[in-house]
C-alpha positions in Angstrom: -40.8 33.1 -11.8 -40.8 29.4 -12.4 -38.2 27.1 -10.9 -37.5 23.5 -12.1 -36.0 21.9 -9.0 -34.7 19.0 -11.0 -32.3 21.3 -12.8 -30.8 22.9 -9.7 -27.7 21.9 -7.8 -28.4 20.5 -4.3 -27.4 23.7 -2.4 -29.6 26.0 -4.6 -32.5 23.6 -4.3 -32.1 23.5 -0.6 -32.0 27.3 -0.4 -35.2 27.8 -2.3 -37.1 25.2 -0.3 -35.8 26.3 3.1 -36.7 29.9 2.4 -40.1 29.0 1.2 -41.0 26.4 3.9 -40.5 28.3 7.1 -40.5 28.8 10.0 -39.5 25.3 11.0 -39.4 24.0 14.6 -36.0 22.7 15.7 -35.4 19.3 17.1 -32.3 19.8 19.3 -31.5 16.1 19.5 -29.2 14.4 22.0 -28.2 10.8 21.2 -25.6 8.2 22.3 -23.7 5.5 20.5 -23.1 1.9 21.7 -19.8 3.0 23.3 -21.4 5.7 25.3 -20.3 8.7 23.2 -22.9 11.5 23.3 -23.9 13.7 20.4 -26.0 16.9 20.4 -27.2 18.5 17.2 -30.1 20.6 15.9 -32.4 19.6 13.0 -35.1 21.9 11.5 -36.6 19.2 9.3 -38.9 18.3 12.3 -42.4 18.2 13.5 -45.2 16.4 15.4 -47.1 13.8 13.3 -49.3 11.9 15.7 -50.7 12.2 19.2 -51.9 8.6 19.6 -49.3 7.2 19.5 -47.3 10.4 20.2 -44.9 10.5 17.2 -42.3 13.1 16.2 -40.2 12.9 13.1 -36.9 14.6 12.3 -34.5 14.2 9.5 -30.7 14.2 9.8 -30.3 14.3 6.0 -27.2 13.0 4.3 -24.7 15.8 3.8 -25.3 17.9 0.7 -21.5 18.5 0.4 -20.0 15.0 0.6 -22.9 12.7 1.3 -21.7 11.5 4.7 -24.1 10.3 7.4 -24.7 12.6 10.4 -23.4 11.3 13.7 -27.0 11.6 15.1 -28.2 9.1 12.5 -25.4 6.7 13.2 -26.2 6.9 16.9 -29.9 6.2 16.7 -29.1 3.2 14.4 -26.9 1.8 17.2 -29.0 3.0 20.2 -32.6 3.7 19.1 -33.3 6.4 21.6 -33.2 10.2 21.4 -34.0 13.3 23.6 -35.7 16.1 21.7 -34.8 19.3 23.5 -36.9 22.4 22.5 -34.7 25.4 21.9 -35.7 28.8 23.2 -34.2 32.3 22.5 -31.8 32.0 25.5 -30.2 29.0 23.9 -30.1 29.9 20.2 -26.4 30.9 19.9 -25.1 27.9 21.8 -27.5 25.6 19.8 -26.1 27.0 16.5 -22.6 26.4 17.7 -23.4 22.7 18.4 -24.3 22.3 14.7 -20.6 22.6 13.7 -19.2 19.4 12.0 -17.1 18.2 14.9 -15.3 14.9 14.4 -16.9 11.7 15.7 -16.5 11.4 19.4 -16.4 15.1 20.2 -19.0 16.0 22.8 -21.1 18.9 21.5 -22.4 19.4 25.1 -18.9 20.5 26.0 -18.2 22.4 22.9 -21.5 24.4 23.1 -21.4 24.8 26.9 -24.7 23.0 27.7 -25.1 20.9 30.8 -26.0 17.2 30.7 -28.9 16.1 32.7 -29.8 12.4 33.2 -33.0 11.3 31.5 -35.6 9.4 33.4 -36.1 6.3 31.2 -33.6 6.4 28.2 -29.8 6.5 27.9 -29.0 9.8 26.1 -28.7 12.8 28.4 -31.1 15.8 28.3 -30.0 19.5 27.9 -30.5 20.9 31.4 -31.0 24.4 30.1 -33.9 23.4 27.8 -37.3 24.2 29.2 -39.0 21.3 27.4 -37.4 17.9 26.9 -39.0 14.8 25.3 -37.6 11.4 25.9 -38.2 9.2 22.9 -37.7 5.7 21.6 -36.9 5.4 17.9 -39.5 3.2 16.2 -38.1 3.4 12.7 -35.5 5.0 10.5 -36.8 5.5 7.0 -34.3 6.4 4.3 -35.5 8.6 1.4 -32.4 7.8 -0.7 -28.6 7.3 -0.7 -27.7 10.4 -2.6 -26.4 13.7 -1.1 -29.1 15.7 0.6 -31.5 12.7 0.9 -33.6 12.7 4.1 -33.3 10.0 6.7 -36.5 10.1 8.7 -36.1 9.3 12.4 -39.6 8.3 13.5 -39.6 8.6 17.3 -42.3 7.9 19.9 -42.4 10.4 22.8 -42.5 8.5 26.1 -41.8 11.1 28.7 -41.8 14.9 28.8 -40.1 17.4 31.2 -41.6 20.8 31.4 -40.1 23.8 33.3 -42.8 25.2 35.6 -41.8 28.7 34.7 -43.4 28.4 31.3 -46.7 27.2 32.5 -49.9 29.3 32.5 -51.1 30.8 35.8 -53.3 27.7 36.5 -50.2 25.5 36.0 -52.2 23.3 33.6 -50.6 24.0 30.2 -47.6 25.6 28.5 -48.0 29.4 28.0 -46.8 30.1 24.5 -46.0 33.6 25.5 -43.4 32.5 28.1 -41.5 29.9 26.1 -39.8 32.3 23.6 -39.4 29.3 21.2 -37.2 29.8 18.2 -37.6 28.4 14.7 -35.5 28.2 11.6 -36.0 30.0 8.3 -33.8 30.2 5.2 -30.1 31.2 5.2 -29.0 32.6 8.6 -32.4 33.7 9.6 -34.3 32.5 12.7 -37.5 33.8 14.3 -38.6 33.9 17.9 -42.2 33.4 19.2 -43.0 36.1 21.6 -46.0 38.2 22.7 -45.3 40.9 20.1 -45.7 38.5 17.2 -48.4 36.2 18.6 -52.0 36.4 17.5 -55.0 34.2 17.8 -57.3 32.7 15.2 -60.6 31.2 16.5 -61.0 27.6 15.4 -63.7 27.1 12.7 -67.2 26.9 13.9 -68.1 23.4 15.2 -71.4 23.6 13.3 -69.5 24.5 10.0 -69.1 28.0 8.9 -71.4 29.3 6.2 -68.5 29.9 3.9 -67.4 32.9 1.9 -69.7 31.8 -1.0 -72.7 32.4 1.3 -71.9 36.0 2.2 -74.1 38.7 0.8 -72.8 39.9 -2.5 -72.1 43.4 -1.3 -69.8 42.1 1.4 -68.2 39.4 -0.8 -67.4 42.0 -3.5 -66.1 44.6 -1.1 -63.0 46.6 -2.2 -62.2 47.2 1.4 -62.5 43.9 3.1 -59.6 41.4 2.7 -59.7 37.7 2.4 -58.9 37.4 6.1 -61.8 39.7 6.9 -64.2 37.5 4.7 -62.9 34.4 6.4 -63.8 35.8 9.8 -67.2 36.8 8.7 -67.9 33.5 7.1 -67.0 31.4 10.2 -70.6 31.6 11.6 -73.4 29.0 11.5 -76.1 31.3 10.2 -76.2 34.7 8.6 -77.0 37.3 11.3 -79.9 39.6 11.2 -80.1 43.3 12.1 -80.2 43.7 15.9 -82.6 46.6 16.7 -80.9 47.0 20.1 -77.5 47.5 18.7 -76.1 50.9 19.5 -72.9 52.3 18.2 -72.0 56.0 18.1 -69.5 55.7 15.3 -72.0 53.9 13.2 -74.6 56.6 13.7 -72.0 59.3 12.9 -71.1 57.6 9.6 -74.7 57.2 8.6 -75.5 60.9 9.4 -72.4 62.4 7.8 -72.5 60.4 4.5 -76.3 60.2 4.2 -76.3 62.1 0.9 -73.8 59.8 -0.7 -74.7 56.1 -0.3 -71.5 54.8 -2.1 -69.2 56.8 0.3 -71.3 55.7 3.2 -70.9 52.0 2.3 -67.2 52.4 1.9 -66.9 54.1 5.3 -69.0 51.4 6.9 -66.8 48.7 5.4 -63.7 50.5 6.7 -65.3 50.6 10.2 -66.2 46.9 10.0 -62.7 46.1 9.0 -61.4 48.0 12.1 -63.8 46.0 14.3 -62.6 42.7 12.7 -59.0 43.6 13.4 -60.0 43.7 17.1 -61.7 40.4 16.8 -65.2 41.9 17.2 -67.0 39.9 14.6 -70.5 40.3 16.1 -70.4 44.1 15.9 -68.7 44.1 12.5 -71.6 42.1 11.2 -74.1 44.7 12.5 -72.1 47.5 10.8 -72.1 45.6 7.5 -75.8 44.8 7.8 -76.3 48.6 8.1 -74.3 49.0 4.9 -76.4 46.4 3.1 -79.5 48.3 4.0 -78.3 51.7 2.9 
């Protein structure tokens, strides 16, 4: 299927893009206008773009229906400050309620049932219920156009963070991703939550440069059993391993003994076993099993 975005109405274009580019973190932004009126609204066109200086960008785009400017955008143009509150699963329904198009001057804190908390160094209030709050100054607002749906990039510098101690690791030194239960936006009405059931780790690439998939032995590279993810794990090493004479593995021995009369079946079984080890993150032993297969 091929889609020419230039031929689509705005709403259809947005739907295709938002379903494809997901999940997206949510900037739950609290702002204030020059008269002291507070606004609270979520934006999923949001992310971290620099750590020095610490810059986040979110986009209160022009309305795709009638091209009006969001109250959040109007506020930061008047008072260039914003609190980015991070939304977790316990807040998601109230957060969604705050996204209703209430008239200017209506306080979404009140409508959604959240509690205002005074910020340390800027004027807009924080969401007390949020476990992470970032006080920011707005450095720049960059318009991407004046047509309906055009992004209006709010480039904000994080000055001060508030972290609930209940989401820290046991050492109290960093946020524990398993405790935050952070939510993110997908397409349509769909959201996702980050929890221990759907978290997994991927070791960072080898500091000395991985050998690369192209450097893997041909029998491994052309395996009908090992996936691209498997090959990526195997290739993230500095040097090709060699057979370790001290390596002992009962299942490896069993496979070699049982399939000794059929080398092709033996190779397939060894690759299946290596795949099983890779799924457990045991790259070192997986390599020894695969080296045994190479020497069949």
